C-alpha positions as CSV (number, residue, x, y, z in Angstrom):
1,M,-0.3,0.0,0.1
2,K,1.3,3.3,-0.6
3,S,1.0,6.2,1.9
4,N,-2.4,6.3,3.5
5,Q,-2.8,10.0,2.9
6,S,-1.9,9.4,-0.7
7,N,-4.6,6.8,-0.8
8,I,-6.9,9.4,0.9
9,K,-5.9,11.7,-1.6
10,K,-7.3,9.7,-4.9
11,A,-10.1,8.3,-2.7
12,K,-11.4,12.0,-2.3
13,K,-10.9,13.0,-6.1
14,Y,-12.8,10.1,-7.3
15,L,-15.4,11.3,-4.6
16,N,-16.1,14.3,-5.4
17,K,-16.4,13.4,-8.9
18,N,-19.8,11.0,-7.8
19,Y,-17.8,8.0,-8.7
20,C,-18.3,5.2,-5.9
21,I,-15.3,3.6,-4.7
22,G,-14.2,0.7,-2.4
23,V,-13.2,1.3,1.6
24,P,-12.6,-0.3,4.7
25,T,-14.2,-0.2,7.7
26,E,-13.9,-2.5,11.0
27,T,-16.9,-4.6,10.0
28,V,-16.7,-5.2,6.3
29,Y,-15.4,-3.1,3.3
30,G,-18.5,-0.7,1.4
31,L,-19.7,0.8,-1.3
32,A,-19.4,4.7,-0.6
33,A,-20.7,7.5,-2.8
34,N,-21.7,11.4,-2.0
35,A,-24.6,10.4,0.3
36,Y,-26.2,13.9,-0.7
37,K,-26.0,13.4,-4.5
38,N,-29.0,11.7,-6.0
39,S,-26.3,10.2,-9.0
40,A,-24.0,9.5,-6.7
41,V,-26.2,7.0,-4.3
42,K,-27.9,5.5,-7.8
43,K,-24.8,4.6,-8.6
44,I,-24.3,2.3,-5.7
45,Y,-27.8,0.4,-6.3
46,N,-26.7,-0.1,-9.6
47,L,-23.7,-1.4,-9.0
48,K,-24.7,-3.4,-6.2
49,K,-28.3,-4.8,-8.0
50,R,-29.8,-3.8,-5.0
51,P,-33.8,-3.1,-4.6
52,K,-34.5,0.6,-5.1
53,N,-36.8,0.0,-1.5
54,N,-33.3,-0.9,0.7
55,P,-32.5,2.1,2.7
56,L,-28.8,2.7,2.7
57,I,-26.8,3.3,5.9
58,V,-24.7,6.6,6.0
59,H,-21.7,7.1,7.4
60,Y,-20.0,10.3,9.6
61,H,-16.7,11.3,11.0
62,D,-18.6,12.6,14.4
63,I,-21.9,13.4,16.5
64,N,-20.9,17.2,14.9
65,S,-21.1,16.2,11.6
66,L,-24.4,14.4,12.1
67,K,-26.6,16.9,13.7
68,K,-27.3,18.9,10.0
69,D,-29.2,15.9,9.1
70,C,-30.5,14.2,11.9
71,L,-32.3,14.7,15.5
72,I,-30.8,13.5,18.4
73,N,-32.0,12.2,21.3
74,D,-31.2,10.4,24.7
75,N,-30.7,6.7,23.6
76,F,-28.4,7.6,20.8
77,L,-26.3,9.9,22.7
78,K,-26.2,7.2,25.7
79,L,-25.0,4.7,23.2
80,Y,-22.9,7.1,21.2
81,K,-20.7,8.1,24.1
82,K,-20.1,4.4,24.6
83,F,-20.0,3.1,21.6
84,S,-19.0,4.8,18.7
85,P,-17.1,4.8,16.9
86,G,-17.7,0.8,16.2
87,P,-19.6,-1.6,14.6
88,I,-23.1,-0.4,15.7
89,T,-25.7,2.1,13.1
90,Y,-28.5,3.7,15.0
91,I,-31.6,4.9,13.1
92,L,-32.4,7.8,13.6
93,K,-34.8,11.1,12.4
94,L,-34.4,12.7,9.2
95,K,-34.5,16.8,9.5
96,K,-36.8,18.1,7.7
97,D,-33.7,20.6,5.8
98,S,-31.7,17.6,5.5
99,K,-29.6,17.3,2.4
100,I,-29.7,13.6,2.2
101,S,-30.2,12.1,-1.1
102,K,-34.1,10.5,-0.9
103,Y,-32.6,7.0,-2.8
104,V,-30.4,6.6,0.6
105,T,-34.0,6.7,2.6
106,N,-36.4,5.0,-0.1
107,N,-38.2,8.5,1.1
108,Q,-38.4,7.6,4.5
109,K,-38.3,10.0,7.6
110,N,-35.6,7.9,9.0
111,L,-31.5,7.6,8.3
112,A,-29.9,5.0,9.3
113,V,-26.1,6.0,10.4
114,R,-23.0,4.6,11.6
115,F,-19.5,5.9,13.0
116,P,-16.6,3.9,11.7
117,K,-13.4,3.3,13.7
118,H,-11.5,2.2,11.0
119,T,-8.7,4.6,11.0
120,I,-8.0,5.3,7.1
121,F,-12.2,5.7,6.6
122,K,-12.3,8.2,9.5
123,N,-9.7,10.2,7.7
124,L,-11.6,10.2,4.8
125,L,-14.2,11.5,6.4
126,K,-12.9,14.5,8.3
127,Q,-11.3,15.5,4.9
128,L,-15.3,15.4,3.2
129,D,-17.9,17.8,3.4
130,Y,-20.2,15.6,2.9
131,P,-21.3,11.8,4.0
132,L,-20.8,9.0,2.8
133,A,-23.4,6.4,2.1
134,A,-22.0,3.0,2.4
135,P,-23.3,-0.5,2.1
136,S,-21.3,-3.1,2.5
137,A,-19.2,-3.9,-1.0
138,N,-21.0,-7.0,-2.5
139,I,-23.4,-7.9,-5.3
140,T,-26.7,-8.1,-3.2
141,T,-27.4,-11.5,-1.4
142,K,-23.7,-12.2,-1.7
143,V,-20.7,-13.0,0.5
144,S,-19.7,-9.0,2.3
145,A,-15.7,-8.0,1.0
146,V,-13.2,-7.9,4.0
147,K,-10.4,-7.0,2.1
148,A,-9.3,-4.6,-0.9
149,K,-9.2,-7.7,-3.0
150,D,-12.7,-9.1,-2.5
151,V,-14.3,-5.6,-3.4
152,K,-12.2,-5.7,-7.1
153,E,-13.3,-10.0,-7.4
154,E,-17.0,-8.8,-6.6
155,F,-17.2,-5.7,-9.4
156,G,-13.5,-5.8,-11.3
157,N,-13.1,-2.4,-13.6
158,K,-17.3,-1.3,-12.9
159,I,-15.7,1.0,-9.9
160,K,-12.8,3.6,-9.7
161,Y,-10.7,3.0,-7.2
162,I,-10.7,0.8,-3.8
163,L,-9.1,2.4,-1.1
164,D,-7.1,-0.6,0.7
165,G,-7.0,-0.7,4.2
166,G,-6.0,-4.2,5.5
167,V,-8.3,-7.1,6.3
168,S,-11.3,-6.0,8.4
169,A,-10.7,-6.1,11.6
170,I,-14.2,-7.4,12.9
171,G,-15.4,-8.9,9.8
172,I,-18.6,-9.3,10.2
173,E,-21.5,-6.1,9.6
174,S,-22.8,-3.6,12.1
175,T,-25.2,-4.3,15.0
176,I,-28.4,-2.1,13.5
177,V,-30.2,-0.4,16.7
178,N,-33.6,1.4,15.5
179,L,-34.4,4.3,18.1
180,T,-36.9,6.7,17.0
181,G,-39.4,5.4,19.2
182,K,-39.0,2.7,21.5
183,P,-35.4,1.0,20.9
184,N,-35.8,-2.3,18.8
185,I,-32.6,-4.2,17.0
186,L,-33.1,-4.4,13.2
187,R,-29.9,-6.4,12.4
188,L,-27.4,-8.6,14.7
189,G,-24.1,-7.6,14.0
190,G,-20.7,-7.0,15.5
191,L,-21.8,-5.1,18.4
192,D,-23.6,-7.8,21.4
193,I,-27.0,-6.8,22.3
194,S,-26.7,-7.7,25.5
195,K,-24.4,-4.3,25.6
196,I,-26.2,-2.3,23.9
197,Q,-29.1,-3.3,26.5
198,K,-27.4,-3.0,29.6
199,T,-26.0,0.7,28.6
200,L,-30.3,1.5,28.3
201,G,-30.7,-0.3,31.1
202,F,-33.2,-2.2,29.8
203,K,-34.2,-5.2,27.6
204,I,-34.4,-4.2,23.9
205,H,-37.0,-5.7,21.1
206,I,-35.2,-7.8,18.3
207,N,-37.0,-7.7,14.6
208,I,-34.5,-9.1,12.3
209,N,-37.5,-10.6,9.8
210,P,-40.1,-7.9,9.7
211,R,-42.7,-8.7,6.5
212,K,-41.4,-5.1,5.6
213,K,-38.2,-4.5,5.1
214,T,-36.5,-1.6,6.6
215,T,-32.9,-1.7,6.8
216,S,-29.7,-3.9,5.5
217,G,-29.7,-7.0,6.0
218,Q,-33.2,-8.3,6.8
219,S,-33.6,-10.2,3.6
220,R,-34.5,-14.0,3.7
221,L,-31.5,-14.6,1.2
222,H,-27.9,-12.8,2.1
223,Y,-24.3,-13.6,2.8
224,S,-24.6,-16.5,0.5
225,P,-21.4,-17.4,-1.7
226,G,-24.4,-18.8,-4.3
227,I,-23.7,-22.3,-3.3
228,P,-25.9,-24.9,-0.6
229,L,-25.5,-24.3,2.6
230,R,-26.5,-27.0,5.5
231,M,-25.9,-25.6,9.4
232,N,-25.4,-27.8,12.5
233,I,-23.8,-30.9,10.8
234,I,-21.8,-33.6,13.1
235,N,-20.3,-35.1,9.7
236,P,-20.1,-33.3,6.5
237,K,-21.0,-35.4,2.7
238,N,-18.4,-36.9,0.5
239,N,-16.5,-34.0,-1.2
240,E,-18.4,-31.1,1.1
241,A,-16.6,-28.4,2.5
242,F,-16.9,-28.7,6.3
243,I,-16.6,-25.6,8.2
244,L,-15.7,-25.8,11.9
245,I,-15.0,-24.0,14.5
246,K,-12.8,-26.5,16.9
247,K,-9.8,-28.3,15.7
248,R,-10.4,-32.1,15.2
249,K,-7.7,-34.5,15.4
250,T,-8.5,-35.7,11.6
251,K,-7.0,-33.6,9.2
252,L,-9.3,-33.3,5.7
253,N,-8.5,-31.4,3.0
254,N,-12.4,-30.3,3.0
255,Y,-12.0,-28.8,6.6
256,F,-11.8,-25.0,6.9
257,Y,-11.6,-23.8,10.3
258,I,-12.8,-20.4,11.1
259,S,-11.3,-20.7,14.6
260,Y,-9.7,-24.0,16.1
261,K,-10.4,-23.5,19.9
262,N,-14.6,-22.1,19.8
263,N,-13.6,-18.4,19.6
264,L,-16.1,-16.7,18.7
265,S,-14.6,-13.4,17.8
266,Q,-11.9,-15.0,15.3
267,A,-14.8,-17.2,14.1
268,A,-17.1,-13.8,13.1
269,K,-13.3,-12.2,11.5
270,N,-13.1,-15.1,9.4
271,L,-16.4,-16.4,8.1
272,Y,-16.7,-14.5,5.2
273,S,-12.9,-15.0,3.9
274,C,-13.7,-18.7,4.6
275,L,-17.3,-18.8,2.7
276,R,-15.4,-16.7,-0.4
277,K,-12.8,-19.2,-0.4
278,I,-14.5,-22.5,-0.7
279,K,-16.7,-21.0,-3.2
280,N,-13.3,-20.0,-5.1
281,Q,-12.0,-23.9,-4.9
282,G,-14.6,-25.0,-6.7
283,Y,-16.7,-27.1,-3.9
284,T,-20.6,-27.2,-4.5
285,S,-21.8,-27.5,-1.3
286,I,-21.3,-26.8,2.4
287,A,-21.9,-28.2,6.1
288,V,-21.0,-25.9,9.0
289,E,-20.6,-27.7,12.5
290,K,-22.7,-26.4,15.2
291,I,-21.6,-22.8,16.2
292,P,-23.0,-21.6,20.0
293,N,-25.8,-19.6,19.9
294,K,-24.0,-16.6,22.8
295,G,-22.7,-13.8,21.8
296,L,-21.0,-14.1,18.6
297,G,-22.7,-16.9,18.2
298,V,-25.9,-15.9,17.7
299,T,-25.0,-13.2,15.1
300,I,-22.7,-15.9,12.7
301,N,-25.7,-18.3,12.7
302,D,-28.2,-15.4,11.7
303,R,-25.9,-15.1,8.8
304,L,-25.5,-19.0,8.2
305,Q,-28.9,-19.3,8.1
306,R,-29.7,-16.2,5.8
307,A,-26.6,-17.7,3.5
308,S,-28.6,-21.6,3.6
309,K,-31.8,-20.1,2.0
310,F,-29.9,-20.4,-1.2
């Protein structure tokens, strides 16, 4: 990689011309464009082949840059002070005079916002006079990207530039919490919801499979490598890729470890890379051993469950 500042300058140049670029975050890589420009935002939808009724997440450098677009409430302030920047996205009420593109929100009166922790992305946002709409940098329903080369694999020369920030530290998307009324969770993610509940001081309703999709990550089929996937498997079929979270004595070529010691943080970080690797090696089906349904394991199981709908 060249110097970060040189790369950020190049990224800024393309964004100012209303192009889409790949950007690194601590969760997964994003496909970013100026959130105030209709023409730029429309390019995101076209590149991702994303339904127009699926709103985007907008990334801000800090709370001061957010205030011109959204109404701030007490629950948001509690969570922001504790967890931002980091892997949490907030749904807030949009101000009437906000410049956010109508295509970002699908004409809704709410906006999904996040404050990324990744140093390079934060520095880029600081140098812009507009926030960035940036959903995950992958074709809709496919596996998210956690490296610059994953983004290149997805889009090739269809995007002008990819800002390389190394491997995403968390490797799984942000947790989405709706704060426009009584708080509720709309997507499981990289922040354990028990920590959110502890900070707010009360239990939060989980609504990750609504009839009407209102935010990212709620589709029945999502995060898919494009081949059948089975969960909670003890022994795989012949020639089936087998994803494991704990090391076994037997060593076989079709074994793919996302963790060797039941480490859920490590498993989350390695999940998408593993799914992409299996697909690229030509396997036609995947089996996954049982993942503990606690902590980040709940999020991992959510991703696998949606991927299994292929």
